[in-house]
C-alpha positions as CSV (number, residue, x, y, z in Angstrom):
1,M,0.0,0.0,0.0
2,E,1.3,3.5,-0.9
3,K,2.0,5.4,2.3
4,K,0.2,8.8,2.4
5,K,2.2,12.0,3.0
6,T,0.4,12.5,6.3
7,N,1.5,8.9,7.4
8,L,-2.1,8.3,8.5
9,F,-4.6,5.8,7.2
10,T,-8.1,7.0,6.2
11,R,-11.1,4.9,6.8
12,R,-11.3,4.1,3.1
13,D,-7.7,2.9,3.1
14,F,-8.3,0.8,6.2
15,L,-11.4,-0.9,4.8
16,A,-9.8,-1.5,1.5
17,I,-7.1,-3.4,3.3
18,T,-9.0,-5.4,5.8
19,G,-12.5,-5.6,4.6
20,A,-15.4,-4.4,6.7
21,V,-15.3,-5.9,10.2
22,A,-19.0,-6.2,11.0
23,G,-19.8,-9.2,13.1
24,T,-16.9,-11.7,13.5
25,S,-14.1,-12.0,11.0
26,L,-10.8,-13.7,10.7
27,I,-8.5,-11.4,8.8
28,A,-4.9,-11.5,7.6
29,P,-2.5,-10.3,10.3
30,L,-1.6,-7.0,8.7
31,S,-1.5,-5.1,5.5
32,G,1.9,-4.2,4.1
33,L,4.0,-6.6,6.2
34,Q,6.3,-9.0,4.5
35,A,6.1,-12.7,5.4
36,S,8.8,-13.7,7.9
37,N,12.2,-14.6,6.5
38,V,11.3,-13.7,2.9
39,K,14.8,-13.2,1.3
40,V,15.8,-10.9,-1.5
41,N,18.5,-11.6,-4.0
42,Q,21.8,-10.8,-2.3
43,K,24.0,-11.6,-5.3
44,N,27.1,-9.3,-5.4
45,K,26.0,-7.5,-2.2
46,I,28.4,-7.2,0.7
47,K,27.3,-8.7,4.0
48,K,27.2,-6.6,7.1
49,K,29.9,-7.3,9.7
50,I,28.3,-8.0,13.0
51,A,29.8,-8.1,16.5
52,L,27.9,-9.1,19.7
53,V,28.6,-8.1,23.3
54,G,26.8,-10.1,25.9
55,T,26.6,-13.9,25.2
56,G,23.9,-14.8,27.7
57,S,20.6,-16.4,26.8
58,R,19.1,-13.4,24.9
59,G,22.3,-12.7,23.0
60,T,23.0,-16.3,21.9
61,S,19.4,-17.0,20.8
62,M,17.5,-14.0,19.5
63,W,20.6,-12.2,18.3
64,G,22.9,-15.2,17.8
65,S,21.9,-18.6,16.5
66,S,18.8,-17.3,14.8
67,L,20.8,-14.8,12.8
68,V,23.3,-17.5,11.7
69,K,20.4,-19.7,10.7
70,D,18.1,-17.3,9.0
71,Y,20.1,-14.2,7.9
72,S,23.5,-15.5,6.9
73,D,22.9,-14.1,3.4
74,Y,23.0,-10.6,4.8
75,L,25.5,-10.7,7.7
76,E,28.4,-12.4,9.2
77,F,29.7,-12.5,12.8
78,V,33.2,-11.1,13.2
79,G,33.4,-11.0,17.0
80,L,31.8,-12.0,20.2
81,C,32.5,-10.4,23.6
82,D,31.7,-11.3,27.2
83,N,33.4,-10.7,30.6
84,N,32.8,-14.4,31.5
85,P,35.2,-16.5,29.4
86,G,33.4,-19.7,30.0
87,R,30.1,-18.3,29.0
88,L,31.8,-16.7,26.0
89,A,33.0,-20.1,24.8
90,A,29.6,-21.7,25.4
91,G,27.9,-18.8,23.6
92,K,30.1,-19.3,20.6
93,E,29.2,-22.9,20.4
94,I,25.5,-22.2,20.8
95,I,25.5,-19.5,18.2
96,G,27.4,-21.7,15.7
97,T,30.0,-19.2,14.5
98,S,33.7,-19.5,13.9
99,C,34.5,-15.8,14.6
100,P,37.1,-14.8,17.2
101,T,36.0,-14.1,20.8
102,Y,37.1,-11.4,23.2
103,T,36.9,-10.4,26.9
104,D,38.3,-7.0,26.0
105,F,35.6,-5.0,24.3
106,D,37.8,-2.2,22.8
107,K,40.2,-4.8,21.4
108,M,37.3,-6.6,19.6
109,M,36.0,-3.4,18.1
110,I,39.4,-2.2,16.9
111,E,40.5,-5.6,15.4
112,T,37.2,-6.6,13.8
113,K,35.8,-3.2,12.8
114,P,32.1,-4.3,12.7
115,D,29.5,-2.4,10.8
116,I,26.9,-3.2,13.5
117,L,27.4,-3.9,17.2
118,I,24.6,-5.8,19.0
119,V,24.4,-5.0,22.8
120,T,22.8,-7.6,25.0
121,T,24.6,-7.1,28.2
122,V,23.2,-6.4,31.7
123,D,20.9,-3.4,31.5
124,N,23.0,-0.9,33.5
125,T,26.0,-1.4,31.1
126,H,24.0,-0.7,27.9
127,D,25.0,2.9,27.8
128,H,28.7,2.2,28.0
129,F,28.7,-0.3,25.2
130,V,26.3,1.8,23.0
131,V,28.4,5.0,23.3
132,R,31.8,3.3,23.1
133,G,30.6,1.2,20.1
134,M,29.5,4.3,18.3
135,E,32.8,6.0,19.1
136,L,34.6,3.0,17.6
137,G,32.7,3.3,14.3
138,A,29.7,1.0,14.6
139,D,26.0,1.5,14.3
140,I,24.2,-0.1,17.3
141,I,21.4,-2.5,17.8
142,C,20.5,-2.3,21.5
143,E,18.2,-4.7,23.4
144,K,15.6,-2.9,25.5
145,P,15.8,-1.1,27.9
146,M,18.2,1.3,26.2
147,A,19.4,2.6,29.6
148,T,18.5,2.5,33.2
149,D,18.6,6.2,34.3
150,E,18.3,9.6,32.8
151,K,22.0,10.3,32.9
152,K,22.8,7.2,30.9
153,I,20.0,8.1,28.4
154,Q,21.5,11.6,27.9
155,A,24.9,10.0,27.3
156,I,23.5,8.0,24.4
157,I,21.7,10.9,23.0
158,D,24.9,13.0,23.1
159,G,26.9,10.1,21.7
160,E,24.7,9.6,18.7
161,K,24.9,13.3,17.9
162,R,28.7,13.4,18.4
163,T,29.6,10.4,16.3
164,G,27.0,10.5,13.6
165,K,26.3,6.8,14.2
166,K,22.8,5.4,14.8
167,C,21.3,3.3,17.6
168,R,18.3,1.1,17.1
169,V,16.3,-0.3,20.0
170,T,14.7,-3.7,19.5
171,F,11.1,-3.2,20.6
172,N,9.8,-6.5,19.1
173,Y,6.4,-6.0,20.8
174,R,5.6,-3.4,18.1
175,Y,5.9,-6.1,15.5
176,S,3.4,-8.7,16.7
177,P,0.5,-8.8,14.3
178,H,-2.1,-8.4,17.0
179,R,-0.5,-5.2,18.5
180,A,0.2,-3.8,15.1
181,K,-3.4,-4.4,14.1
182,M,-4.5,-2.3,17.1
183,W,-2.2,0.5,15.8
184,E,-3.8,0.2,12.4
185,L,-7.3,0.5,13.8
186,L,-6.4,3.5,15.9
187,Q,-4.8,5.2,12.9
188,A,-7.9,4.4,10.8
189,G,-10.0,6.3,13.4
190,E,-12.2,3.3,14.2
191,I,-12.9,4.7,17.7
192,G,-12.6,8.4,16.8
193,E,-10.2,10.6,18.7
194,L,-8.3,8.6,21.4
195,T,-8.9,10.0,24.9
196,S,-7.7,7.4,27.4
197,V,-6.2,3.9,27.7
198,D,-6.5,1.3,30.4
199,F,-3.5,-1.1,30.2
200,H,-2.8,-3.8,32.8
201,W,0.0,-6.4,32.3
202,Y,0.2,-9.7,34.2
203,L,3.4,-11.7,34.7
204,D,2.8,-15.2,36.0
205,T,4.5,-17.2,38.7
206,S,6.9,-18.7,36.2
207,H,8.1,-15.9,34.0
208,G,7.3,-13.2,36.6
209,A,9.2,-15.0,39.3
210,D,12.2,-15.5,37.1
211,Y,13.0,-11.8,37.2
212,F,13.4,-12.1,41.0
213,R,15.9,-15.1,40.6
214,R,18.3,-13.1,38.4
215,W,20.3,-9.9,38.3
216,H,17.0,-8.1,37.5
217,R,16.1,-8.3,41.1
218,L,18.5,-5.4,41.8
219,V,17.3,-1.9,40.8
220,E,20.9,-0.8,40.4
221,R,21.4,-3.4,37.6
222,S,18.0,-3.5,35.9
223,G,16.5,-0.1,36.7
224,S,13.7,-2.1,38.2
225,L,10.8,-3.7,36.3
226,W,9.5,-0.2,35.7
227,V,12.4,0.0,33.2
228,H,13.5,-3.5,32.3
229,K,10.1,-4.9,31.6
230,A,7.7,-2.0,31.4
231,S,9.7,-0.1,28.9
232,H,8.2,-2.6,26.4
233,H,4.8,-1.6,27.5
234,F,5.5,2.2,27.6
235,D,6.9,2.0,24.1
236,L,3.7,0.4,22.9
237,L,1.7,3.1,24.5
238,N,3.9,5.9,23.0
239,W,3.5,4.2,19.6
240,W,-0.3,3.6,19.9
241,V,-1.1,7.0,21.4
242,D,1.1,8.7,18.8
243,S,2.3,11.4,21.2
244,D,5.0,11.9,23.8
245,P,4.5,11.3,27.5
246,E,4.2,14.5,29.5
247,S,4.0,13.4,33.2
248,V,3.9,10.3,35.4
249,Y,2.5,9.7,38.9
250,A,3.2,6.2,40.3
251,L,2.9,3.8,43.2
252,G,4.8,0.6,43.8
253,E,5.7,-1.9,46.5
254,L,7.5,-5.2,47.1
255,N,4.7,-7.3,48.6
256,F,5.2,-10.9,47.4
257,Y,8.8,-11.8,46.7
258,G,12.0,-10.9,48.5
259,K,11.6,-10.4,52.2
260,N,8.0,-11.5,52.1
261,G,8.8,-15.2,51.6
262,T,8.4,-18.0,54.1
263,Y,11.4,-20.0,52.8
264,R,14.8,-18.6,51.9
265,A,18.2,-19.7,50.6
266,E,21.0,-18.4,48.3
267,N,19.7,-20.4,45.3
268,C,17.5,-23.4,44.5
269,R,20.3,-26.0,44.2
270,N,21.4,-25.2,47.7
271,C,18.0,-24.9,49.3
272,P,16.8,-27.1,52.2
273,H,13.1,-26.2,51.4
274,T,12.8,-27.6,47.9
275,D,10.0,-30.0,48.8
276,K,7.9,-27.2,50.3
277,C,8.5,-24.2,48.1
278,N,6.3,-23.7,45.1
279,F,9.0,-21.6,43.5
280,Y,11.6,-24.4,43.4
281,Y,13.4,-24.3,40.1
282,D,15.7,-27.1,38.8
283,I,18.0,-25.3,36.4
284,L,19.9,-28.5,35.7
285,K,16.9,-29.7,33.6
286,N,17.6,-26.9,31.2
287,Q,20.7,-28.0,29.3
288,R,21.2,-24.6,27.6
289,Y,21.1,-22.7,30.9
290,K,23.4,-25.3,32.5
291,Q,25.9,-24.8,29.6
292,L,25.7,-21.0,29.7
293,Y,25.4,-20.3,33.5
294,V,25.9,-23.2,35.8
295,D,29.0,-24.5,34.2
296,N,30.5,-21.0,34.3
297,E,29.6,-19.7,37.8
298,K,33.3,-20.2,38.8
299,Y,34.2,-17.1,36.7
300,D,31.8,-14.5,38.1
301,G,29.7,-16.2,40.8
302,Y,26.4,-15.4,39.0
303,L,23.6,-17.8,40.1
304,R,20.9,-18.1,37.5
305,D,18.7,-20.0,39.9
306,G,18.7,-17.5,42.7
307,C,16.1,-17.6,45.4
308,V,13.1,-15.4,44.7
309,F,12.9,-14.6,48.4
310,K,16.4,-13.3,48.9
311,N,16.7,-10.3,51.2
312,D,18.6,-8.2,48.8
313,I,15.7,-8.0,46.3
314,N,14.9,-4.2,46.0
315,I,12.6,-3.9,43.0
316,F,8.9,-3.6,43.2
317,D,6.6,-6.6,42.4
318,K,3.4,-4.5,42.0
319,M,3.2,-1.2,40.2
320,A,0.6,1.3,39.0
321,A,1.0,4.6,37.2
322,T,-1.1,7.4,35.7
323,I,0.5,8.7,32.6
324,K,-0.5,11.9,30.9
325,Y,0.4,12.5,27.2
326,M,1.1,15.8,25.5
327,N,-2.0,15.3,23.3
328,G,-4.2,15.0,26.4
329,V,-4.6,11.2,26.4
330,Q,-4.6,9.7,29.9
331,V,-3.4,6.2,30.7
332,A,-4.0,4.0,33.7
333,Y,-1.3,1.3,33.8
334,S,-0.4,-1.5,36.1
335,L,2.1,-4.4,36.3
336,T,1.6,-7.4,38.5
337,T,4.4,-10.0,38.7
338,Y,2.7,-13.0,40.5
339,S,-0.4,-13.7,38.4
340,P,-1.7,-17.2,37.7
341,Y,-1.5,-16.4,34.0
342,E,0.7,-14.3,31.7
343,G,-0.8,-11.7,29.5
344,Y,-2.6,-8.3,29.5
345,R,-5.9,-6.5,29.3
346,I,-6.1,-3.3,27.3
347,A,-8.9,-0.9,26.4
348,F,-8.7,2.3,24.2
349,N,-11.5,4.8,24.8
350,G,-12.3,7.3,22.0
351,T,-14.9,9.8,21.0
352,K,-16.7,7.3,18.8
353,G,-16.3,4.1,20.7
354,R,-13.9,1.7,22.5
355,M,-11.5,-1.0,21.5
356,E,-10.6,-3.9,23.9
357,A,-8.4,-7.0,24.0
358,W,-7.7,-9.6,26.6
359,I,-4.6,-11.7,25.8
360,Q,-3.5,-14.8,27.8
361,E,0.0,-15.6,26.6
362,S,1.0,-18.4,28.9
363,K,-2.3,-20.4,29.1
364,P,-4.3,-19.6,26.0
365,T,-7.4,-21.5,25.1
366,S,-6.2,-24.7,23.4
367,D,-8.6,-24.7,20.5
368,V,-8.1,-21.0,19.5
369,N,-5.4,-20.0,17.0
370,Y,-6.0,-16.2,17.0
371,D,-5.9,-13.1,19.2
372,E,-9.1,-11.1,19.3
373,I,-9.9,-7.4,19.3
374,V,-13.3,-6.1,20.1
375,L,-14.6,-2.8,18.7
376,F,-17.6,-1.2,20.5
377,K,-19.1,1.7,18.5
378,N,-21.2,4.4,20.1
379,F,-24.7,3.8,18.9
380,G,-23.5,0.9,16.8
381,K,-23.0,-2.9,16.9
382,R,-20.1,-4.7,18.6
383,E,-17.5,-6.0,16.1
384,Y,-14.9,-8.7,16.5
385,I,-11.5,-8.8,14.7
386,Q,-9.6,-12.1,15.0
387,V,-5.8,-11.9,14.1
388,P,-4.1,-15.2,13.5
389,F,-1.2,-16.0,15.8
390,G,2.3,-15.0,14.7
391,T,4.8,-17.7,13.8
392,S,7.7,-16.5,15.9
393,G,8.5,-15.4,19.4
394,H,6.8,-12.4,21.2
395,G,3.5,-12.8,19.4
396,G,5.1,-13.2,16.0
397,G,7.1,-10.0,16.3
398,D,10.7,-11.4,16.5
399,S,11.1,-12.5,12.9
400,L,9.4,-9.4,11.5
401,L,11.7,-7.2,13.5
402,K,14.8,-9.0,12.3
403,D,13.5,-9.0,8.7
404,Q,13.2,-5.2,8.9
405,I,16.7,-4.7,10.4
406,F,18.7,-7.1,8.2
407,I,16.8,-7.5,4.9
408,P,17.6,-4.6,2.6
409,D,14.7,-2.4,1.5
410,T,12.1,-3.9,3.9
411,K,9.5,-1.2,4.3
412,D,8.1,0.3,7.5
413,P,4.5,1.2,6.9
414,F,3.5,1.0,10.5
415,R,6.4,3.1,11.8
416,Q,7.7,0.2,14.0
417,S,11.4,1.0,13.7
418,A,12.5,2.5,17.0
419,G,15.5,4.8,17.4
420,V,17.2,6.6,20.3
421,R,14.3,9.0,20.9
422,D,11.8,6.1,21.1
423,G,14.2,4.1,23.3
424,S,14.7,7.1,25.6
425,L,11.0,7.9,26.0
426,A,10.1,4.3,26.8
427,C,12.7,4.2,29.6
428,L,11.9,7.7,30.8
429,V,8.3,6.8,31.7
430,G,9.6,4.1,34.0
431,I,12.4,6.3,35.4
432,A,9.8,9.0,36.1
433,A,7.7,6.4,37.8
434,R,10.6,5.4,40.1
435,K,11.2,9.1,40.9
436,S,7.5,9.7,41.5
437,I,7.3,6.8,44.1
438,A,10.3,8.3,45.9
439,S,9.0,11.9,45.9
440,K,5.2,11.1,46.1
441,E,4.8,13.7,43.4
442,P,4.1,13.7,39.6
443,V,7.3,13.8,37.5
444,M,7.6,15.8,34.3
445,I,9.3,14.0,31.4
446,K,10.8,17.3,30.1
447,D,12.8,17.7,33.3
448,L,14.8,14.5,32.9
449,T,16.8,14.9,29.6
450,S,17.3,17.2,26.7
451,I,14.3,15.6,24.9
452,V,11.4,18.1,24.5
453,P,8.1,16.1,24.5
454,K,5.9,16.8,21.5
455,V,2.1,16.7,21.0
456,K,2.5,14.6,17.9
457,K,5.2,12.0,17.4
458,E,7.6,12.5,14.6
């Protein structure tokens, strides 16, 4: 579909793409999106040289073995780096590359001269590798969150301007067909002018608990789940609302994990309460985690199966925020980390109606192969839109994101590509929430960095 100069879809455009949605319909996931892993002719084209820093689970899978498997026509790994030499060696094996490995980051960058550096290290180190990588000549692909506090964000903003290099933040949630379809419906004006959003995310007692086992449990390393996890959600809101956040007022407490537990140990393998604790986790059953983490604890002491009730846990496990946007949209947001299921409920309220979705990611109905969106029209009939499940991780977003990054000339009709400004604003909502809890006052986004919030996103 030809993109209009205004970058907005009219109702006629929308209906021409999807067909009328009266009653119940099963529609194609999205207009304008390429099928996952569709390749173009790379004959006589030079492959991008890729380096990766951070060879943990995320780095070796999403940005490691999958790139070797599916995108080797477009890229080649020239270097891997990690501060744990054992995990580095294991990561190289898992990724399936023959490139050299380094524990010295600058040495890797100078010797291999990558076109692109992928950063998948612990969150509070992202800013260092992003800025230094740009200074040493590479464009950057950075896992979310881009950074954990406003000073680190400003350093990346300044580094990008100073070096002329670009940093892309990997918000794969934007790419899932279901969430992109909601963006498309909003752009088409199906509920009129957007006025408010109710957005409530639930992490279950498997995935949610896992954040409290790992380094994420420490605010100084992850920025808290306000930043590490919720930056995903805030980026979606910023994208859907199509405006910049103006202010945040938040509440948060640690009520379930950490000091609240009945049983406690250093980690699950050394716990005397395994027969009584519902959160006992046998990491030895996961061969990949054993290879990456357990076998290499001797180098850095990192315990991947830490106790979810350790006394040093200092992040919140329940959070709520009121977010005001520059265009007047108000958002009620919450995050719960000990739910019996994983997923979210969302509702968009507009001048002509309401759009809702209830997604259960960890325990979906077994005989359903689609996600559903419900449109309620003022003075009209209720309508259902059923979007078929995606075929890759994160609701089908992972492959579509990587296609757009690595396959030349892949279009971006839904404005899903996220740069430093997007990465900054997603983190700044969470950072503002942390500051609001501490001060018991609303926090203005404009007071945190040099970014000037705008009524309409660029």
